[in-house]
C-alpha positions, -999 to +999 in steps of 0.1 A: +541-039+304+551-041+266+533-067+242+565-083+240+569-086+271+535-100+280+538-125+250+571-134+268+554-138+306+523-156+287+558-182+270+571-190+307+534-192+326+529-220+301+562-234+305+558-234+339+522-253+338+540-277+315+565-281+339+544-283+370+523-311+354+550-332+342+566-329+380+532-341+388+527-370+366+568-383+372+561-378+413+528-401+410+552-429+388+577-428+418+547-432+441+537-459+418+576-480+416+576-477+456+540-497+458+554-520+434+585-527+454+561-533+485+541-554+467+570-577+452+582-578+489+551-589+501+548-616+472+582-626+478+568-639+513+541-658+506+542-693+517+540-714+485+513-723+470+492-699+492+458-687+472+446-651+476+433-622+454+451-608+426+439-573+416+428-569+375+423-538+380+410-503+408+380-529+427+387-560+408+401-596+417+404-628+407+411-654+430+448-672+424+472-693+436+504-672+438+538-698+434+565-677+453+593-693+429+597-658+408+583-630+389+575-630+349+587-596+335+574-580+302+612-573+287+590-554+254+580-569+223+558-595+239+590-612+255+583-624+291+612-632+313+613-644+348+631-628+377+638-633+412+619-612+440+652-593+440+659-587+403+624-577+402+633-552+430+666-542+416+649-529+383+624-514+402+647-495+416+667-482+385+637-468+375+632-447+407+671-436+403+660-423+367+623-407+380+647-392+409+671-380+381+641-369+361+624-352+391+656-332+398+662-322+365+626-307+358+630-287+390+662-273+385+646-262+350+612-245+367+638-228+396+657-213+365+620-203+345+611-187+377+645-166+381+640-154+346+605-146+352+614-126+384+645-108+364+615-096+336 
């Protein structure tokens, strides 16, 4: 392979690694969104004013009383908005659609690059 060919190959290799890393991030985000939908649906089924543990971070919880009359979401710029469970699930499903579109696009680009590398 010529120096130019090696340079082209190395550029493709770096792009492939970047795309694979991006795909991993997207798939993790997809899984987190699915988990969030399941959590919203579970919280929506809790009896009114039932107590339980609310996660703060991995392995850290706080005792809490859950009020199932709605959820509060961050709409950006520090603005909090009340939403029903169904509205939150709809919002999360829209995000899943966006992530799935991005996954499809990244996979298509990766396939295209693989084809280009095979043609070298």
